N, C-alpha and C positions, 0 to 999 in steps of 0.2 A: 504494500499499500504506499510505504513512505520510508525513507532512510536519510540519515546523515552520518557524520564520522563516528558518532558515539552510540547510536540506536537504530534499531529496525522497528517498523510497525508492519505487523502481519495480520492477515485476516484468516482465521481458522475456519475449519469446515463448518462449525456450528454458527459461523457469521460473527462471531466475537473478535474484536481487535485486540491484539496483545503487543506490548512493546517489549523488545528484546534488547538488553544492553550488552556490551562487550564484556568478556570474561577473560581473566589470566589463567593460563594453563602452564604447568611445569612439568618436565621430565627429569627425574631423579635417577642417579646410579645406585648401585647396591649399598653404598655408604650414606645415602641420603643427600649427596651433593647435587645441586641443581645443574643439569648439563645443557638444557635447552628451555626456553620459554616461548610462549606464543600468546598473542592477544587476539581474540576472534569472537564473532557472534556464535553462540552455541546453537546452531540450527542444523537440521539434517538435510542432507542433499536430496533433492527430488530429481526425477528424470522421466524422459518420455522415450517411447520406443515404438516401432511400427508393428503392425498386426502380424506380418510375416515373421519378423524377428522374434516376436513373443511366443511363437510355437514351441510347445514343450515346457514353457515356463509356468509357475503357478504364483499367483499374487493374492495378497489379503485384501488389497483395495484397488480398484480400477476405475479411473476416470476416462471415459471413452466417447469419442465423437464419431458416430456412424453415418454422418450425413453425406460423406463422399466415397462410399465404397463402389468398386467397379467389378469385383471379382466374385463368383459364386463361392459361398463358404466363409467369406471374410468375416461376416457378422458371427457365425458360429465360433470361428477360431478365437476371436477376441472375447466373446463373452463366456467361452468355456475355460478361460485362464483363472477364473476365480475359485477360491475355496468355498465361500459363502456368497449368497446373493445379496447379503446386507453390505457388502464392500463395493457394490456396483453403482456407479454414478454416471448416467447417460447425459451428455451434454446436448447432443442434436441427434435426431433419428427420425425416419419416417418408413412408410411402407416400402419404398424403393431401396431402403437400406438392407433389406433381406432379399439376397439374390440366390436363387437355387439353380443348379446346373440341370439342363433339359434331361440329360441321361438319368439323373436321379428322379425326377419327376416321372419319367416313363417307367423306371424300375418300380417305384412304389406303386404306381398304377396297375402294373403286371402283377404284383403281389396281392394288391386289394381284390383284383379280378380272380386270382387263383383261390383266395380264402373264400369267396362268395361262391365259387363252384364247388368247393369241398363241403360246404354246409348243407 
């Protein structure tokens, strides 16, 4: 939201604004002697990735924009990366976000017709 040399103002997921001030960190050797120090904002790095690169990964939380998908199965790959649905945050999506390969539709129709014939 805002920052200067001494503090950051961030907005958390719940909408609350939080001010984060710089902190001093020290690294000590086995004898307790300070061998390095750092001054930084104590925040966790966040990152983004593509749907293709996320294949095989598992996430606790996913913020996903499904508005510009072009390949069948992309929405499935993106949404199936989560451990629990409570971690899903969809930014934008629509009916055109869900693309299914024609061969999958045909195969499903074939299975549906076979199960009707067996009954």
